[in-house]
C-alpha positions as CSV (number, residue, x, y, z in Angstrom):
1,M,-39.0,44.6,0.4
2,K,-39.3,41.1,-1.3
3,F,-41.0,42.2,-4.5
4,A,-41.3,45.6,-6.4
5,I,-44.7,46.8,-7.6
6,V,-45.4,48.3,-11.1
7,C,-49.0,49.4,-12.3
8,D,-50.5,51.3,-15.2
9,S,-51.8,54.8,-14.8
10,A,-55.4,53.5,-15.1
11,A,-55.2,52.8,-11.4
12,D,-55.5,56.7,-10.9
13,L,-53.2,56.9,-7.9
14,T,-52.3,60.4,-6.9
15,P,-48.7,61.5,-7.3
16,A,-48.4,61.6,-3.5
17,E,-49.6,58.2,-3.2
18,V,-47.1,56.9,-5.8
19,K,-44.2,58.7,-4.0
20,E,-45.1,57.7,-0.7
21,S,-45.6,53.9,-1.6
22,E,-42.4,53.6,-3.9
23,I,-44.0,52.0,-6.7
24,T,-43.5,52.5,-10.4
25,V,-46.5,53.7,-12.6
26,V,-46.4,53.3,-16.5
27,P,-48.5,55.9,-18.0
28,F,-51.1,55.6,-20.8
29,Y,-51.0,58.3,-23.4
30,I,-53.6,60.9,-24.0
31,S,-54.3,62.8,-27.3
32,F,-56.6,65.8,-27.7
33,D,-56.0,66.2,-31.5
34,G,-55.3,62.6,-32.7
35,E,-51.7,63.3,-33.3
36,H,-49.8,64.6,-30.3
37,Y,-49.8,62.5,-27.2
38,V,-49.0,63.4,-23.5
39,K,-48.3,61.0,-20.8
40,D,-51.2,60.5,-18.3
41,G,-50.2,61.6,-14.8
42,V,-46.9,63.0,-16.0
43,D,-47.7,65.7,-18.5
44,I,-51.2,66.2,-17.4
45,G,-53.1,65.4,-14.1
46,A,-56.5,64.1,-13.6
47,L,-58.1,67.3,-12.7
48,E,-56.3,69.2,-15.4
49,F,-57.7,66.5,-17.9
50,H,-61.2,66.9,-16.7
51,Q,-61.1,70.7,-16.5
52,K,-59.8,70.8,-20.0
53,L,-62.9,68.8,-21.2
54,A,-65.2,71.0,-19.2
55,E,-63.8,74.2,-20.9
56,N,-63.8,72.6,-24.3
57,P,-67.2,70.8,-24.9
58,N,-66.4,69.8,-28.5
59,L,-63.1,68.2,-27.4
60,Y,-63.0,64.4,-27.5
61,P,-59.6,63.0,-26.4
62,K,-58.4,59.5,-27.1
63,T,-56.1,57.3,-25.0
64,S,-53.3,54.9,-26.1
65,M,-51.9,52.1,-24.1
66,P,-48.3,51.9,-22.8
67,T,-45.7,50.2,-25.2
68,I,-43.3,47.4,-24.6
69,P,-40.5,49.7,-24.2
70,D,-42.4,51.6,-21.4
71,Y,-43.0,48.4,-19.5
72,G,-39.4,47.3,-20.2
73,E,-38.1,50.5,-18.8
74,A,-40.2,50.0,-15.7
75,F,-39.3,46.4,-15.1
76,Y,-35.5,46.5,-15.8
77,P,-34.2,48.4,-12.9
78,F,-35.7,45.7,-10.5
79,V,-34.7,42.9,-12.7
80,K,-31.1,44.2,-12.7
81,E,-31.3,43.9,-8.7
82,G,-32.7,40.5,-8.8
83,L,-36.0,41.7,-7.3
84,P,-39.3,40.1,-8.3
85,V,-41.9,42.3,-9.9
86,L,-45.5,42.3,-9.6
87,C,-47.2,44.4,-12.3
88,I,-51.1,45.2,-11.9
89,C,-52.9,46.3,-15.1
90,L,-56.2,47.7,-16.2
91,T,-58.8,45.0,-17.0
92,G,-58.0,43.2,-20.3
93,K,-61.5,43.7,-21.3
94,F,-60.9,47.5,-21.7
95,S,-57.4,47.7,-23.0
96,G,-54.3,45.9,-24.4
97,S,-52.1,47.2,-21.5
98,Y,-52.3,43.9,-19.7
99,Q,-51.2,41.9,-22.9
100,T,-48.5,44.4,-23.4
101,A,-47.1,43.9,-20.0
102,V,-47.2,40.1,-20.6
103,N,-45.3,40.4,-23.9
104,T,-42.8,42.6,-22.0
105,K,-42.3,40.1,-19.3
106,L,-41.9,37.3,-21.9
107,L,-39.1,39.2,-23.7
108,M,-37.4,40.2,-20.6
109,E,-37.4,36.7,-18.9
110,S,-36.0,35.4,-22.3
111,D,-33.1,37.7,-22.1
112,V,-32.4,37.6,-18.4
113,E,-32.4,34.2,-16.9
114,S,-33.0,35.5,-13.3
115,A,-36.0,37.8,-14.0
116,K,-39.1,37.1,-12.3
117,I,-42.1,39.1,-13.3
118,H,-45.8,38.4,-12.4
119,V,-48.3,40.3,-14.6
120,M,-51.9,40.4,-13.0
121,D,-55.0,41.4,-14.8
122,S,-56.7,43.6,-12.2
123,Q,-60.2,42.8,-13.7
124,L,-60.8,46.4,-12.5
125,A,-60.5,49.9,-13.4
126,T,-60.0,53.4,-12.0
127,G,-60.1,53.6,-8.2
128,L,-60.7,50.0,-7.5
129,E,-57.6,49.2,-9.5
130,G,-56.0,51.5,-7.3
131,V,-57.3,49.9,-4.2
132,L,-55.9,46.6,-5.5
133,V,-52.6,48.1,-6.0
134,K,-52.8,49.5,-2.4
135,E,-53.4,46.1,-1.0
136,A,-50.4,44.8,-2.9
137,I,-48.5,47.6,-1.3
138,R,-49.8,46.6,2.1
139,L,-48.9,42.9,1.5
140,R,-45.4,44.0,0.4
141,D,-44.9,46.2,3.5
142,L,-45.9,43.3,5.7
143,D,-42.9,41.5,4.2
144,L,-44.9,38.8,2.2
145,T,-43.1,37.3,-0.7
146,L,-44.5,37.5,-4.3
147,E,-45.6,34.0,-4.1
148,E,-47.7,34.7,-1.0
149,A,-49.1,38.1,-2.2
150,V,-50.4,37.0,-5.6
151,P,-53.1,34.4,-4.7
152,L,-54.3,36.9,-2.0
153,L,-54.8,39.7,-4.5
154,E,-56.3,37.1,-7.1
155,D,-58.8,36.2,-4.4
156,I,-60.2,39.7,-4.1
157,R,-60.4,40.8,-7.7
158,R,-63.8,39.6,-8.4
159,S,-65.3,41.1,-5.4
160,G,-64.9,44.7,-6.8
161,H,-68.2,46.4,-8.0
162,I,-68.4,49.9,-9.4
163,F,-71.7,51.7,-10.1
164,F,-71.4,55.0,-11.8
165,T,-73.2,57.6,-14.0
166,T,-72.3,60.7,-15.9
167,K,-73.8,64.0,-16.8
168,D,-73.2,64.0,-20.6
169,L,-74.0,61.0,-23.0
170,K,-72.0,62.4,-25.8
171,Y,-68.8,61.0,-24.8
172,L,-70.1,57.5,-24.8
173,R,-71.8,58.2,-28.1
174,H,-68.5,59.4,-29.5
175,G,-66.5,56.6,-28.1
176,G,-68.8,54.1,-29.7
177,R,-70.4,52.7,-26.5
178,L,-73.8,54.3,-27.1
179,G,-75.9,54.0,-30.2
180,A,-77.1,57.1,-32.3
181,A,-80.7,56.3,-31.5
182,A,-80.2,55.7,-27.8
183,F,-78.1,58.9,-27.7
184,A,-80.9,61.0,-29.3
185,V,-83.7,59.7,-27.1
186,G,-81.6,60.1,-23.9
187,S,-80.5,63.6,-24.8
188,V,-84.2,64.7,-25.4
189,L,-85.6,62.9,-22.2
190,N,-82.7,63.9,-20.1
191,I,-82.1,60.0,-19.4
192,K,-78.7,59.0,-17.7
193,P,-77.3,55.6,-17.8
194,I,-76.2,53.9,-14.8
195,L,-73.3,51.6,-15.6
196,R,-72.0,48.7,-13.7
197,M,-68.4,47.1,-13.7
198,S,-67.7,43.8,-12.3
199,N,-65.6,40.9,-13.2
200,G,-63.8,43.1,-15.7
201,E,-67.0,43.7,-17.7
202,L,-68.8,46.9,-18.2
203,D,-72.7,46.8,-18.6
204,S,-75.7,48.9,-18.4
205,K,-77.5,48.4,-15.0
206,E,-80.4,50.7,-15.8
207,I,-81.4,54.1,-16.9
208,C,-82.6,57.0,-14.9
209,R,-84.2,60.4,-15.7
210,G,-82.2,63.4,-14.3
211,Q,-78.7,64.0,-13.2
212,K,-79.4,64.5,-9.5
213,R,-81.7,61.3,-9.4
214,S,-79.1,59.1,-11.3
215,I,-76.4,60.2,-8.7
216,Y,-78.4,59.1,-5.8
217,R,-79.8,56.0,-7.5
218,I,-76.3,54.6,-7.9
219,V,-75.9,54.5,-4.0
220,D,-79.3,52.7,-3.8
221,I,-78.2,50.1,-6.4
222,L,-75.0,49.5,-4.5
223,L,-76.8,48.8,-1.2
224,E,-79.3,46.5,-3.2
225,T,-76.3,44.7,-4.6
226,V,-74.9,44.1,-1.1
227,K,-78.2,42.9,0.1
228,E,-78.8,40.6,-2.8
229,K,-75.4,39.0,-2.6
230,K,-75.7,38.8,1.2
231,L,-72.3,40.5,1.7
232,D,-70.9,41.4,5.1
233,L,-69.0,44.5,4.4
234,R,-66.6,43.8,7.2
235,G,-63.3,43.5,5.6
236,Y,-64.4,45.6,2.6
237,L,-63.5,49.0,1.5
238,I,-66.2,51.1,0.1
239,G,-65.9,54.5,-1.7
240,T,-66.7,57.2,-4.3
241,G,-65.1,58.5,-7.3
242,I,-65.6,61.7,-9.3
243,G,-64.1,63.6,-12.1
244,L,-64.4,67.4,-11.5
245,P,-65.9,68.2,-8.0
246,F,-69.5,69.5,-8.1
247,P,-71.5,71.7,-5.8
248,E,-73.5,68.9,-4.4
249,Y,-70.8,66.4,-3.8
250,E,-70.2,66.9,0.0
251,E,-74.1,66.5,0.5
252,F,-73.9,63.4,-1.7
253,L,-71.2,61.9,0.6
254,E,-73.4,62.7,3.7
255,V,-76.3,60.8,2.3
256,F,-74.1,57.8,1.1
257,H,-72.6,57.5,4.6
258,R,-75.9,57.9,6.3
259,K,-77.6,55.1,4.1
260,V,-74.6,52.8,4.8
261,E,-75.1,53.3,8.6
262,E,-79.0,53.0,8.3
263,N,-78.5,49.6,6.6
264,D,-76.2,48.5,9.5
265,L,-73.2,47.9,7.2
266,H,-69.7,48.2,8.8
267,P,-67.1,48.6,5.9
268,D,-63.5,48.3,6.9
269,G,-62.8,51.9,5.5
270,W,-63.9,54.6,3.2
271,V,-62.0,55.9,0.2
272,K,-62.4,58.8,-2.1
273,M,-61.2,58.1,-5.6
274,Q,-60.2,60.4,-8.4
275,I,-61.3,59.2,-11.7
276,G,-58.7,59.9,-14.3
277,A,-58.4,60.1,-18.1
278,T,-58.8,56.2,-19.3
279,I,-62.2,56.4,-18.0
280,G,-62.8,60.1,-18.4
281,V,-62.5,59.9,-22.2
282,H,-65.7,57.9,-22.2
283,T,-67.6,59.8,-19.4
284,G,-66.6,63.2,-19.9
285,P,-65.6,65.6,-16.9
286,F,-68.5,64.8,-14.5
287,P,-68.6,61.1,-13.8
288,V,-69.7,59.9,-10.3
289,G,-69.4,56.5,-9.0
290,V,-69.5,54.4,-5.9
291,G,-68.0,50.9,-5.3
292,F,-66.6,48.3,-3.0
293,I,-63.9,45.7,-2.9
294,K,-62.9,43.2,-0.4
295,R,-59.5,43.6,1.4
296,C,-57.0,40.8,1.4
297,A,-57.1,38.3,4.4
298,V,-53.6,38.4,5.6
299,P,-52.2,35.4,7.3
300,A,-51.4,35.7,10.9
301,Q,-47.8,36.4,11.5
302,N,-45.6,34.2,13.5
Protein backbone atom coordinates (compact mmCIF):
# COMPACT_ATOMS: atom_id res chain seq x y z
CA MET A 1 0.00 0.00 0.00
CA LYS A 2 1.13 3.54 -0.76
CA PHE A 3 -0.17 5.16 2.44
CA ALA A 4 -1.30 4.14 5.91
CA ILE A 5 -4.60 5.10 7.50
CA VAL A 6 -5.17 6.28 11.08
CA CYS A 7 -8.47 7.47 12.54
CA ASP A 8 -9.90 8.26 15.96
CA SER A 9 -12.42 5.96 17.61
CA ALA A 10 -15.26 8.42 16.97
CA ALA A 11 -15.53 6.72 13.54
CA ASP A 12 -17.27 3.85 15.40
CA LEU A 13 -15.74 1.08 13.30
CA THR A 14 -16.15 -2.44 14.64
CA PRO A 15 -13.10 -4.41 15.83
CA ALA A 16 -13.61 -6.78 12.89
CA GLU A 17 -13.60 -3.89 10.40
CA VAL A 18 -10.44 -2.45 11.94
CA LYS A 19 -8.62 -5.79 11.85
CA GLU A 20 -9.70 -6.66 8.31
CA SER A 21 -8.79 -3.26 6.87
CA GLU A 22 -5.40 -3.01 8.61
CA ILE A 23 -5.83 0.52 9.91
CA THR A 24 -4.85 2.08 13.24
CA VAL A 25 -7.50 3.54 15.55
CA VAL A 26 -6.59 6.09 18.22
CA PRO A 27 -9.13 5.79 21.05
CA PHE A 28 -11.03 8.48 22.89
CA TYR A 29 -11.21 8.07 26.66
CA ILE A 30 -14.41 7.48 28.62
CA SER A 31 -14.98 8.19 32.30
CA PHE A 32 -18.02 7.10 34.29
CA ASP A 33 -16.95 8.76 37.53
CA GLY A 34 -14.94 11.80 36.39
CA GLU A 35 -11.67 10.33 37.66
CA HIS A 36 -10.94 6.98 36.05
CA TYR A 37 -10.76 6.68 32.27
CA VAL A 38 -10.99 3.70 29.93
CA LYS A 39 -10.19 3.54 26.22
CA ASP A 40 -13.11 3.60 23.82
CA GLY A 41 -13.21 0.42 21.76
CA VAL A 42 -10.31 -1.09 23.69
CA ASP A 43 -11.44 -1.38 27.30
CA ILE A 44 -15.14 -1.04 26.54
CA GLY A 45 -17.12 -1.64 23.35
CA ALA A 46 -20.03 0.39 21.98
CA LEU A 47 -22.77 -2.04 22.97
CA GLU A 48 -21.26 -2.52 26.43
CA PHE A 49 -21.14 1.27 26.85
CA HIS A 50 -24.81 1.72 25.91
CA GLN A 51 -25.87 -1.23 28.05
CA LYS A 52 -24.12 0.31 31.04
CA LEU A 53 -26.09 3.53 30.55
CA ALA A 54 -29.35 1.64 30.17
CA GLU A 55 -28.74 -0.25 33.42
CA ASN A 56 -27.63 2.87 35.32
CA PRO A 57 -30.08 5.68 34.48
CA ASN A 58 -28.32 8.23 36.72
CA LEU A 59 -24.92 7.68 35.11
CA TYR A 60 -23.57 10.51 32.95
CA PRO A 61 -20.22 9.58 31.41
CA LYS A 62 -17.73 11.97 29.84
CA THR A 63 -15.29 11.57 26.99
CA SER A 64 -11.78 12.94 26.66
CA MET A 65 -9.92 13.29 23.38
CA PRO A 66 -6.76 11.40 22.42
CA THR A 67 -3.44 12.96 23.43
CA ILE A 68 -0.34 13.91 21.46
CA PRO A 69 1.48 10.78 22.73
CA ASP A 70 -1.49 8.68 21.56
CA TYR A 71 -1.26 10.05 18.05
CA GLY A 72 2.52 9.90 18.12
CA GLU A 73 2.38 6.21 18.96
CA ALA A 74 0.02 5.64 16.04
CA PHE A 75 2.03 7.65 13.50
CA TYR A 76 5.57 6.59 14.39
CA PRO A 77 5.66 2.99 13.04
CA PHE A 78 4.64 4.24 9.59
CA VAL A 79 6.95 7.26 9.68
CA LYS A 80 9.79 4.91 10.61
CA GLU A 81 9.00 2.81 7.51
CA GLY A 82 8.86 5.91 5.33
CA LEU A 83 5.17 5.34 4.61
CA PRO A 84 2.89 8.40 4.21
CA VAL A 85 0.04 8.63 6.73
CA LEU A 86 -3.55 9.78 6.29
CA CYS A 87 -5.24 10.57 9.62
CA ILE A 88 -9.03 11.14 9.65
CA CYS A 89 -10.59 12.75 12.73
CA LEU A 90 -13.96 13.60 14.24
CA THR A 91 -15.27 17.01 13.11
CA GLY A 92 -13.29 19.78 14.75
CA LYS A 93 -16.59 21.45 15.75
CA PHE A 94 -17.17 18.63 18.27
CA SER A 95 -13.72 17.89 19.62
CA GLY A 96 -10.05 18.87 19.76
CA SER A 97 -9.03 15.46 18.39
CA TYR A 98 -8.31 16.97 14.96
CA GLN A 99 -6.14 19.78 16.36
CA THR A 100 -4.25 17.33 18.58
CA ALA A 101 -3.50 15.19 15.53
CA VAL A 102 -2.31 18.29 13.65
CA ASN A 103 -0.02 19.28 16.53
CA THR A 104 1.39 15.75 16.63
CA LYS A 105 2.02 15.86 12.88
CA LEU A 106 3.93 19.15 13.20
CA LEU A 107 6.07 17.80 16.03
CA MET A 108 6.83 14.57 14.21
CA GLU A 109 7.63 16.28 10.92
CA SER A 110 10.00 18.64 12.72
CA ASP A 111 11.82 15.67 14.26
CA VAL A 112 11.81 13.35 11.24
CA GLU A 113 12.63 15.05 7.96
CA SER A 114 11.08 12.27 5.85
CA ALA A 115 7.79 12.18 7.79
CA LYS A 116 4.73 12.73 5.61
CA ILE A 117 1.40 13.01 7.45
CA HIS A 118 -1.89 14.48 6.27
CA VAL A 119 -4.52 15.15 8.95
CA MET A 120 -8.09 15.50 7.69
CA ASP A 121 -11.04 16.99 9.55
CA SER A 122 -13.80 14.58 8.50
CA GLN A 123 -16.49 17.24 9.15
CA LEU A 124 -18.48 14.17 10.19
CA ALA A 125 -19.16 12.00 13.22
CA THR A 126 -19.94 8.41 14.17
CA GLY A 127 -20.94 6.11 11.28
CA LEU A 128 -20.47 8.66 8.50
CA GLU A 129 -16.95 9.39 9.72
CA GLY A 130 -16.58 5.62 9.55
CA VAL A 131 -17.83 5.59 5.96
CA LEU A 132 -15.27 8.26 5.04
CA VAL A 133 -12.56 6.07 6.57
CA LYS A 134 -13.86 3.09 4.57
CA GLU A 135 -13.70 5.15 1.40
CA ALA A 136 -10.08 5.97 2.24
CA ILE A 137 -9.45 2.24 2.67
CA ARG A 138 -11.02 1.59 -0.74
CA LEU A 139 -8.77 4.19 -2.37
CA ARG A 140 -5.71 2.80 -0.61
CA ASP A 141 -6.56 -0.72 -1.77
CA LEU A 142 -6.97 0.56 -5.33
CA ASP A 143 -3.31 1.58 -5.04
CA LEU A 144 -3.88 5.34 -5.12
CA THR A 145 -1.25 7.57 -3.60
CA LEU A 146 -1.94 9.87 -0.65
CA GLU A 147 -1.87 12.86 -3.01
CA GLU A 148 -4.47 11.22 -5.24
CA ALA A 149 -6.73 10.08 -2.38
CA VAL A 150 -6.94 13.28 -0.32
CA PRO A 151 -8.83 15.51 -2.83
CA LEU A 152 -11.29 12.69 -3.58
CA LEU A 153 -12.08 12.32 0.11
CA GLU A 154 -12.28 16.08 0.67
CA ASP A 155 -14.77 16.26 -2.18
CA ILE A 156 -17.32 14.02 -0.45
CA ARG A 157 -17.12 15.27 3.16
CA ARG A 158 -19.74 17.99 2.76
CA SER A 159 -22.19 15.56 1.13
CA GLY A 160 -22.71 13.77 4.45
CA HIS A 161 -25.98 14.33 6.34
CA ILE A 162 -27.19 12.67 9.52
CA PHE A 163 -30.66 13.02 11.05
CA PHE A 164 -31.20 11.48 14.46
CA THR A 165 -33.32 11.48 17.57
CA THR A 166 -33.08 9.98 21.02
CA LYS A 167 -35.40 8.54 23.63
CA ASP A 168 -34.27 10.61 26.62
CA LEU A 169 -33.54 14.36 26.72
CA LYS A 170 -31.65 14.21 30.02
CA TYR A 171 -28.28 13.41 28.42
CA LEU A 172 -28.54 16.46 26.14
CA ARG A 173 -29.51 18.51 29.20
CA HIS A 174 -26.65 17.16 31.31
CA GLY A 175 -24.15 17.81 28.54
CA GLY A 176 -25.23 21.44 28.24
CA ARG A 177 -26.77 21.05 24.79
CA LEU A 178 -30.33 21.65 26.02
CA GLY A 179 -31.56 24.38 28.34
CA ALA A 180 -33.43 23.69 31.59
CA ALA A 181 -36.70 25.18 30.33
CA ALA A 182 -36.62 23.24 27.07
CA PHE A 183 -35.80 20.06 29.01
CA ALA A 184 -38.72 20.58 31.41
CA VAL A 185 -41.24 21.28 28.65
CA GLY A 186 -39.93 18.47 26.46
CA SER A 187 -40.12 15.93 29.26
CA VAL A 188 -43.66 16.84 30.27
CA LEU A 189 -44.99 16.87 26.69
CA ASN A 190 -42.95 13.83 25.56
CA ILE A 191 -41.26 15.97 22.91
CA LYS A 192 -38.25 14.54 21.10
CA PRO A 193 -35.72 16.67 19.22
CA ILE A 194 -34.77 15.79 15.68
CA LEU A 195 -31.17 16.83 15.16
CA ARG A 196 -29.25 17.29 11.94
CA MET A 197 -25.54 17.12 11.38
CA SER A 198 -24.03 18.50 8.18
CA ASN A 199 -20.92 20.49 7.27
CA GLY A 200 -19.46 19.58 10.65
CA GLU A 201 -22.27 21.39 12.50
CA LEU A 202 -25.05 20.07 14.73
CA ASP A 203 -28.40 21.85 14.80
CA SER A 204 -32.01 21.19 15.70
CA LYS A 205 -34.14 20.41 12.67
CA GLU A 206 -37.51 20.24 14.42
CA ILE A 207 -39.29 18.67 17.37
CA CYS A 208 -41.69 15.77 17.34
CA ARG A 209 -44.07 14.41 19.94
CA GLY A 210 -43.54 10.77 20.89
CA GLN A 211 -40.62 8.40 20.44
CA LYS A 212 -42.10 6.26 17.66
CA ARG A 213 -43.26 9.27 15.65
CA SER A 214 -39.84 10.91 15.91
CA ILE A 215 -38.09 7.75 14.68
CA TYR A 216 -40.16 7.60 11.52
CA ARG A 217 -40.01 11.35 11.06
CA ILE A 218 -36.22 11.26 10.61
CA VAL A 219 -36.76 9.03 7.56
CA ASP A 220 -39.21 11.53 6.06
CA ILE A 221 -36.81 14.41 6.72
CA LEU A 222 -34.00 12.55 4.97
CA LEU A 223 -36.21 11.98 1.93
CA GLU A 224 -37.34 15.62 1.97
CA THR A 225 -33.70 16.73 2.06
CA VAL A 226 -32.83 14.54 -0.92
CA LYS A 227 -35.77 16.01 -2.86
CA GLU A 228 -35.01 19.60 -1.81
CA LYS A 229 -31.37 19.29 -2.87
CA LYS A 230 -32.35 17.40 -6.04
CA LEU A 231 -29.86 14.66 -5.24
CA ASP A 232 -29.40 11.56 -7.35
CA LEU A 233 -28.48 8.92 -4.78
CA ARG A 234 -26.70 6.80 -7.36
CA GLY A 235 -23.15 6.91 -6.09
CA TYR A 236 -24.30 7.51 -2.49
CA LEU A 237 -24.35 5.24 0.53
CA ILE A 238 -27.40 5.42 2.78
CA GLY A 239 -27.75 3.90 6.21
CA THR A 240 -29.02 3.71 9.74
CA GLY A 241 -27.31 4.00 13.10
CA ILE A 242 -28.44 2.95 16.57
CA GLY A 243 -27.16 2.63 20.11
CA LEU A 244 -28.85 -0.34 21.78
CA PRO A 245 -31.16 -2.36 19.53
CA PHE A 246 -34.86 -1.90 20.22
CA PRO A 247 -37.81 -4.22 19.43
CA GLU A 248 -39.17 -2.16 16.52
CA TYR A 249 -35.81 -1.72 14.78
CA GLU A 250 -36.30 -4.38 12.07
CA GLU A 251 -39.75 -2.97 11.29
CA PHE A 252 -38.19 0.50 11.12
CA LEU A 253 -35.59 -0.77 8.62
CA GLU A 254 -38.30 -2.31 6.44
CA VAL A 255 -40.23 0.95 6.36
CA PHE A 256 -37.07 2.90 5.54
CA HIS A 257 -36.16 0.58 2.66
CA ARG A 258 -39.71 0.67 1.32
CA LYS A 259 -39.89 4.48 1.36
CA VAL A 260 -36.58 4.75 -0.47
CA GLU A 261 -37.91 2.39 -3.14
CA GLU A 262 -41.25 4.22 -3.37
CA ASN A 263 -39.38 7.48 -3.98
CA ASP A 264 -37.48 5.80 -6.83
CA LEU A 265 -34.10 6.37 -5.21
CA HIS A 266 -31.25 4.04 -6.05
CA PRO A 267 -28.42 4.35 -3.52
CA ASP A 268 -25.14 2.63 -4.26
CA GLY A 269 -25.44 0.66 -1.02
CA TRP A 270 -26.89 0.40 2.48
CA VAL A 271 -24.91 0.41 5.71
CA LYS A 272 -25.83 -0.32 9.32
CA MET A 273 -23.85 1.78 11.76
CA GLN A 274 -23.24 1.26 15.46
CA ILE A 275 -23.29 4.59 17.31
CA GLY A 276 -20.50 4.69 19.88
CA ALA A 277 -19.52 6.54 23.02
CA THR A 278 -18.49 9.93 21.60
CA ILE A 279 -22.07 10.58 20.51
CA GLY A 280 -23.65 8.30 23.10
CA VAL A 281 -22.60 10.49 26.04
CA HIS A 282 -24.95 13.16 24.64
CA THR A 283 -27.79 10.93 23.44
CA GLY A 284 -27.97 8.13 26.01
CA PRO A 285 -28.35 4.46 25.13
CA PHE A 286 -31.16 4.73 22.57
CA PRO A 287 -30.19 7.09 19.73
CA VAL A 288 -31.54 6.32 16.26
CA GLY A 289 -30.21 7.97 13.13
CA VAL A 290 -30.35 7.87 9.35
CA GLY A 291 -27.89 9.40 6.93
CA PHE A 292 -26.30 9.48 3.53
CA ILE A 293 -22.94 10.36 2.02
CA LYS A 294 -21.50 10.35 -1.48
CA ARG A 295 -18.89 7.79 -2.46
CA CYS A 296 -15.58 8.82 -4.02
CA ALA A 297 -15.53 9.03 -7.80
CA VAL A 298 -12.47 6.93 -8.53
CA PRO A 299 -10.55 7.83 -11.72
CA ALA A 300 -10.50 5.17 -14.43
CA GLN A 301 -7.47 2.91 -14.11
CA ASN A 302 -5.12 2.59 -17.05
